[in-house]
N, C-alpha and C positions, 0 to 999 in steps of 0.2 A: 504493500499500500504505500502510495506516495504521500510524503508530508506537505501539509499545508502549510502556507504563509505563516498563519498564526501558531504552528506548533516549533517554529524556529524561534529560540531565546526567549529571553524575557524582556517584557514590556516595560520600558523606562520614560522618563519625559526628559527632553532635551533641556537643560538649565537655561539657555539663551532665549530659545524660541517658545518652549512649552510643548513642542510637538511630541506625540508619541515615537519612541525609537525601541529598536530591538537591540539584544545583546546576543551577539554570536560570538563563536569560537571557530577560527580560520587555520587551516594548516595550509601554508604558502611555502613553494620550493624556496630554497635558502638563495637562489641566483635572483629570482623575483622580488624578493624581499630586500636584498641588499642593494639591488636596482632601486627601488622605491626609497628606500632609506636615504641614497645618496641624490635622488631628486627632490625629496622633500625637504633633506636640509638646506637644498639651495633655493628652493622657491618658499622655504620658511613655513611651511603648511603642517598644522597637526596631522598624523596618521589617522586618525578616525575622519576627519574631513575628506583627506586625500581619498582613502577608499571609498566613501560615500560618493564622491564625486565621479569616480571611476567606474562604480557599479550604475550610477546614474547614465553616464555616456554610454555604456556597453547596453544598458536597457534599452535606449533610444536606437541604437543601432539595430537591434534584434527587433525591435516595434517595426521600424522602417522594413526590414528585410521579410518581415512576417505579411505586413500590408502589401509589399510588392508581389509577393507570392500569392497573395489573396486575390487581387486585382488582376494578375495574369490568368489565374484561374478561372475567374468569373468572365474575364474578358474571352477567354476561349468558348467558354459555353454559350455566349450569346453571339460568337462571331458568324456562325452561319446565317441566323436572324436577321444581323444587322447586313448582311451582303444580299440577303433578299429583299430588303427593305429598299436598300440601294439602288438594287436592279430595278425594281417597280417604279422608283422615282425617275429612273432614267428612261423608263419606257413610257413615262407621260407625255403626251403631247399638249402643249400649253398653247395650242392655238396659233402657232407662228407660221 
């Protein structure tokens, strides 16, 4: 059984915004962690904020990919009907 988003972590509130937050434990490859820490030290961003922004960005990419795939699938479903309607419009004699 897949875990639902509410199953992950403990709900907390952000001290600055008051928005609910989840506490999660992550296992990150050493190389990725080291690179992340080096970048964070240069841009002076807290680890939590950096990871939140990275996940938010990754989610946007995947939402766009999912939408693109859905639109391509739905477009394919109506393609034949669209071509039929286009042909009917081409066959209309507008009295010229």
